[in-house]
LUMNUZA-600133 format. One record per residue (C-alpha): residue in three letters; x, y, z; residue number from 0. Coordinates in steps of 0.5 Angstrom, whole numbers, plus 500, padded with zeros to 3 digits. Example, Ala and Ser with C-alpha at 12.3 -4.5 7.8 and 13.67 -1.06 7.14 Angstrom:
// residues 2
+------+-----+-----+-----+------+
! resn !  c1 !  c2 !  c3 ! resi !
+------+-----+-----+-----+------+
!  Ala ! 525 ! 491 ! 516 !    0 !
!  Ser ! 527 ! 498 ! 514 !    1 !
+------+-----+-----+-----+------+
// end
This chain:
// residues 229
+------+-----+-----+-----+------+
! resn !  c1 !  c2 !  c3 ! resi !
+------+-----+-----+-----+------+
!  Phe ! 573 ! 589 ! 627 !    0 !
!  Gln ! 570 ! 590 ! 620 !    1 !
!  Gln ! 565 ! 587 ! 617 !    2 !
!  Ala ! 565 ! 584 ! 611 !    3 !
!  Thr ! 561 ! 578 ! 605 !    4 !
!  Ile ! 564 ! 577 ! 599 !    5 !
!  Tyr ! 562 ! 572 ! 594 !    6 !
!  Val ! 564 ! 571 ! 586 !    7 !
!  Pro ! 558 ! 568 ! 583 !    8 !
!  Thr ! 562 ! 564 ! 577 !    9 !
!  Ser ! 568 ! 562 ! 579 !   10 !
!  Asp ! 572 ! 558 ! 584 !   11 !
!  Phe ! 578 ! 562 ! 588 !   12 !
!  Arg ! 583 ! 563 ! 591 !   13 !
!  Leu ! 584 ! 568 ! 597 !   14 !
!  His ! 590 ! 572 ! 602 !   15 !
!  Leu ! 589 ! 578 ! 607 !   16 !
!  Ser ! 594 ! 581 ! 607 !   17 !
!  Pro ! 598 ! 586 ! 612 !   18 !
!  Ala ! 595 ! 593 ! 613 !   19 !
!  Ile ! 600 ! 598 ! 612 !   20 !
!  Gln ! 603 ! 602 ! 618 !   21 !
!  His ! 607 ! 608 ! 616 !   22 !
!  Val ! 611 ! 610 ! 610 !   23 !
!  Leu ! 616 ! 615 ! 610 !   24 !
!  Tyr ! 620 ! 618 ! 606 !   25 !
!  Tyr ! 627 ! 620 ! 608 !   26 !
!  Asp ! 629 ! 626 ! 603 !   27 !
!  Ala ! 637 ! 627 ! 605 !   28 !
!  Ser ! 638 ! 634 ! 602 !   29 !
!  Asp ! 633 ! 637 ! 607 !   30 !
!  Ala ! 634 ! 641 ! 614 !   31 !
!  Ala ! 637 ! 635 ! 620 !   32 !
!  Gly ! 631 ! 634 ! 624 !   33 !
!  Ala ! 625 ! 634 ! 618 !   34 !
!  Arg ! 629 ! 630 ! 613 !   35 !
!  Phe ! 623 ! 624 ! 615 !   36 !
!  Ser ! 616 ! 626 ! 612 !   37 !
!  Gln ! 610 ! 621 ! 613 !   38 !
!  Ser ! 605 ! 619 ! 608 !   39 !
!  Asp ! 597 ! 618 ! 611 !   40 !
!  Thr ! 596 ! 611 ! 610 !   41 !
!  Gln ! 589 ! 610 ! 614 !   42 !
!  Met ! 592 ! 605 ! 619 !   43 !
!  Thr ! 586 ! 605 ! 624 !   44 !
!  Ser ! 580 ! 607 ! 618 !   45 !
!  Val ! 576 ! 602 ! 615 !   46 !
!  Leu ! 579 ! 599 ! 608 !   47 !
!  Thr ! 574 ! 603 ! 603 !   48 !
!  Asp ! 579 ! 609 ! 601 !   49 !
!  Arg ! 585 ! 608 ! 599 !   50 !
!  Leu ! 583 ! 612 ! 591 !   51 !
!  Ser ! 584 ! 619 ! 594 !   52 !
!  Thr ! 588 ! 623 ! 597 !   53 !
!  Thr ! 587 ! 620 ! 604 !   54 !
!  Gly ! 590 ! 614 ! 602 !   55 !
!  Thr ! 598 ! 611 ! 601 !   56 !
!  Glu ! 600 ! 617 ! 595 !   57 !
!  Thr ! 608 ! 620 ! 596 !   58 !
!  Ser ! 611 ! 623 ! 592 !   59 !
!  Leu ! 618 ! 621 ! 590 !   60 !
!  Asp ! 620 ! 627 ! 585 !   61 !
!  Ser ! 628 ! 628 ! 583 !   62 !
!  Ala ! 628 ! 624 ! 589 !   63 !
!  Ala ! 636 ! 622 ! 590 !   64 !
!  Thr ! 640 ! 617 ! 591 !   65 !
!  Gly ! 641 ! 618 ! 598 !   66 !
!  Asp ! 633 ! 618 ! 599 !   67 !
!  Arg ! 629 ! 612 ! 601 !   68 !
!  Leu ! 623 ! 611 ! 602 !   69 !
!  Tyr ! 620 ! 607 ! 609 !   70 !
!  Ile ! 614 ! 602 ! 608 !   71 !
!  Ala ! 612 ! 599 ! 615 !   72 !
!  Thr ! 608 ! 593 ! 616 !   73 !
!  Pro ! 606 ! 588 ! 622 !   74 !
!  Asp ! 608 ! 582 ! 619 !   75 !
!  Val ! 613 ! 579 ! 614 !   76 !
!  Val ! 610 ! 580 ! 606 !   77 !
!  Gly ! 612 ! 578 ! 601 !   78 !
!  Gly ! 612 ! 585 ! 596 !   79 !
!  Phe ! 608 ! 590 ! 595 !   80 !
!  Arg ! 604 ! 593 ! 589 !   81 !
!  Phe ! 605 ! 600 ! 586 !   82 !
!  Val ! 600 ! 604 ! 583 !   83 !
!  Met ! 603 ! 610 ! 579 !   84 !
!  Lys ! 600 ! 617 ! 579 !   85 !
!  Ala ! 606 ! 620 ! 575 !   86 !
!  Ala ! 611 ! 614 ! 573 !   87 !
!  Asn ! 619 ! 616 ! 573 !   88 !
!  Ala ! 622 ! 614 ! 566 !   89 !
!  Thr ! 629 ! 615 ! 568 !   90 !
!  Ala ! 633 ! 609 ! 568 !   91 !
!  Ser ! 634 ! 606 ! 575 !   92 !
!  Val ! 634 ! 600 ! 579 !   93 !
!  Ile ! 631 ! 599 ! 585 !   94 !
!  Thr ! 634 ! 595 ! 591 !   95 !
!  Val ! 629 ! 593 ! 597 !   96 !
!  Ala ! 632 ! 591 ! 604 !   97 !
!  Tyr ! 629 ! 589 ! 611 !   98 !
!  Ser ! 629 ! 590 ! 618 !   99 !
!  Lys ! 634 ! 583 ! 620 !  100 !
!  Asn ! 634 ! 580 ! 627 !  101 !
!  Asp ! 641 ! 583 ! 628 !  102 !
!  Ala ! 638 ! 590 ! 627 !  103 !
!  Thr ! 640 ! 591 ! 621 !  104 !
!  Phe ! 638 ! 592 ! 613 !  105 !
!  Ala ! 639 ! 586 ! 609 !  106 !
!  Asp ! 638 ! 586 ! 601 !  107 !
!  Leu ! 632 ! 582 ! 598 !  108 !
!  Thr ! 633 ! 579 ! 590 !  109 !
!  Thr ! 627 ! 583 ! 588 !  110 !
!  Thr ! 622 ! 582 ! 582 !  111 !
!  Asp ! 621 ! 588 ! 581 !  112 !
!  Gly ! 615 ! 588 ! 575 !  113 !
!  Thr ! 614 ! 597 ! 576 !  114 !
!  Ala ! 620 ! 597 ! 572 !  115 !
!  Ser ! 619 ! 600 ! 564 !  116 !
!  Ala ! 624 ! 600 ! 560 !  117 !
!  Gly ! 630 ! 599 ! 565 !  118 !
!  Ala ! 626 ! 605 ! 570 !  119 !
!  Thr ! 624 ! 602 ! 577 !  120 !
!  Leu ! 616 ! 605 ! 578 !  121 !
!  Gly ! 616 ! 607 ! 571 !  122 !
!  Gln ! 609 ! 603 ! 570 !  123 !
!  Thr ! 604 ! 601 ! 576 !  124 !
!  Gly ! 606 ! 594 ! 578 !  125 !
!  Asn ! 608 ! 589 ! 584 !  126 !
!  Met ! 615 ! 589 ! 587 !  127 !
!  Thr ! 616 ! 580 ! 589 !  128 !
!  Trp ! 621 ! 576 ! 593 !  129 !
!  Thr ! 621 ! 570 ! 597 !  130 !
!  Ala ! 619 ! 572 ! 604 !  131 !
!  Pro ! 625 ! 573 ! 610 !  132 !
!  Thr ! 624 ! 568 ! 615 !  133 !
!  Asp ! 629 ! 572 ! 620 !  134 !
!  Ala ! 626 ! 579 ! 619 !  135 !
!  Arg ! 624 ! 583 ! 625 !  136 !
!  Ser ! 620 ! 589 ! 628 !  137 !
!  Tyr ! 624 ! 595 ! 630 !  138 !
!  Glu ! 624 ! 602 ! 632 !  139 !
!  Leu ! 626 ! 605 ! 626 !  140 !
!  Ser ! 631 ! 609 ! 631 !  141 !
!  Thr ! 635 ! 602 ! 632 !  142 !
!  Leu ! 636 ! 601 ! 624 !  143 !
!  Val ! 638 ! 608 ! 622 !  144 !
!  Thr ! 644 ! 612 ! 623 !  145 !
!  Val ! 643 ! 618 ! 621 !  146 !
!  Ala ! 649 ! 625 ! 622 !  147 !
!  Asn ! 645 ! 630 ! 626 !  148 !
!  Glu ! 638 ! 628 ! 625 !  149 !
!  Ala ! 634 ! 627 ! 632 !  150 !
!  Asp ! 628 ! 626 ! 629 !  151 !
!  Val ! 629 ! 619 ! 628 !  152 !
!  Pro ! 621 ! 616 ! 627 !  153 !
!  Arg ! 621 ! 611 ! 633 !  154 !
!  Tyr ! 615 ! 606 ! 630 !  155 !
!  Asn ! 616 ! 599 ! 633 !  156 !
!  Trp ! 614 ! 595 ! 626 !  157 !
!  Ile ! 618 ! 590 ! 621 !  158 !
!  Trp ! 621 ! 596 ! 616 !  159 !
!  Trp ! 622 ! 595 ! 609 !  160 !
!  Arg ! 628 ! 600 ! 606 !  161 !
!  Phe ! 627 ! 603 ! 599 !  162 !
!  Leu ! 632 ! 605 ! 594 !  163 !
!  Trp ! 634 ! 607 ! 587 !  164 !
!  Ser ! 641 ! 607 ! 583 !  165 !
!  Val ! 640 ! 614 ! 580 !  166 !
!  Ala ! 636 ! 621 ! 582 !  167 !
!  Leu ! 629 ! 619 ! 579 !  168 !
!  Asp ! 625 ! 624 ! 575 !  169 !
!  Ala ! 622 ! 631 ! 576 !  170 !
!  Asp ! 615 ! 628 ! 576 !  171 !
!  Thr ! 615 ! 622 ! 580 !  172 !
!  Glu ! 609 ! 619 ! 584 !  173 !
!  Ile ! 606 ! 613 ! 587 !  174 !
!  Glu ! 598 ! 614 ! 589 !  175 !
!  Glu ! 597 ! 608 ! 592 !  176 !
!  Ile ! 601 ! 603 ! 595 !  177 !
!  Trp ! 599 ! 596 ! 598 !  178 !
!  Ala ! 602 ! 589 ! 601 !  179 !
!  Leu ! 603 ! 582 ! 599 !  180 !
!  Asn ! 602 ! 576 ! 603 !  181 !
!  Lys ! 608 ! 572 ! 604 !  182 !
!  Asn ! 604 ! 566 ! 603 !  183 !
!  Thr ! 604 ! 563 ! 596 !  184 !
!  Asn ! 598 ! 558 ! 598 !  185 !
!  Arg ! 592 ! 562 ! 599 !  186 !
!  Trp ! 585 ! 559 ! 602 !  187 !
!  Phe ! 581 ! 556 ! 596 !  188 !
!  Leu ! 574 ! 558 ! 596 !  189 !
!  Val ! 568 ! 556 ! 592 !  190 !
!  Ser ! 563 ! 560 ! 587 !  191 !
!  Ala ! 556 ! 562 ! 588 !  192 !
!  Thr ! 557 ! 562 ! 597 !  193 !
!  Asp ! 557 ! 568 ! 601 !  194 !
!  Tyr ! 564 ! 568 ! 605 !  195 !
!  His ! 564 ! 572 ! 612 !  196 !
!  Leu ! 569 ! 575 ! 614 !  197 !
!  Ser ! 572 ! 579 ! 621 !  198 !
!  Leu ! 577 ! 584 ! 619 !  199 !
!  Asp ! 582 ! 587 ! 624 !  200 !
!  Thr ! 583 ! 593 ! 620 !  201 !
!  Thr ! 589 ! 596 ! 624 !  202 !
!  Arg ! 592 ! 589 ! 622 !  203 !
!  Val ! 589 ! 587 ! 615 !  204 !
!  Gly ! 590 ! 592 ! 610 !  205 !
!  Ala ! 588 ! 589 ! 603 !  206 !
!  Ile ! 584 ! 582 ! 600 !  207 !
!  Glu ! 587 ! 579 ! 595 !  208 !
!  Met ! 584 ! 574 ! 590 !  209 !
!  Val ! 586 ! 570 ! 585 !  210 !
!  Leu ! 581 ! 566 ! 580 !  211 !
!  Ala ! 582 ! 559 ! 579 !  212 !
!  Ala ! 579 ! 561 ! 571 !  213 !
!  Gly ! 576 ! 565 ! 566 !  214 !
!  Thr ! 574 ! 572 ! 569 !  215 !
!  Ala ! 569 ! 574 ! 574 !  216 !
!  Thr ! 567 ! 580 ! 578 !  217 !
!  Ala ! 568 ! 580 ! 586 !  218 !
!  Asp ! 562 ! 583 ! 590 !  219 !
!  Val ! 565 ! 585 ! 597 !  220 !
!  Asn ! 560 ! 588 ! 603 !  221 !
!  Trp ! 561 ! 591 ! 608 !  222 !
!  Leu ! 558 ! 592 ! 614 !  223 !
!  Ser ! 558 ! 600 ! 617 !  224 !
!  Thr ! 555 ! 602 ! 623 !  225 !
!  Thr ! 553 ! 609 ! 623 !  226 !
!  Gly ! 557 ! 614 ! 626 !  227 !
!  Arg ! 563 ! 611 ! 626 !  228 !
+------+-----+-----+-----+------+
// end
């Protein structure tokens, strides 16, 4: 467990602990059989300190075609994802998000796309959100997808979220960070000017979401680390 202390001096706030992203996979339909899946480094077993560098969830979608797909794996149901764009897409395109349903299929979600700009998905930093499904289930990805002549479908057993776009994306489209958003609309209510001590299993918890009751305030998060870890 990673130990943390959270302190907000001037405002009451609400807090969520959101699931850790376990894997980010990009499927390139034009690549050679056996090499169509590539994986982003999500630091799933590390402490929650470094999502701002190349060891985070950076994912390149340069010229991603309509046959390509992005897969994100989580240990629990989520209510959406936050995408921080490094190079935004400017080509008008609509996103379709699906989840691994309990009948071993992908089922489409009704998605509010906060990353859309001028009709282009992933056109800006923002959240993609939906009503959390109640019938999601964990599967190996190989159970959910059938790819002709593909012998190397990853076999991770998680809840999967699939992203498809209606038109090929820009030649320079890159996601810098991806964060899972909590499935619940109700949050833990905490009062200001109080230290709160948390023990986080960083293989399961990937983000801290905080919403202020009013005004503006700075949240101090102090991590307790062990030398040599």
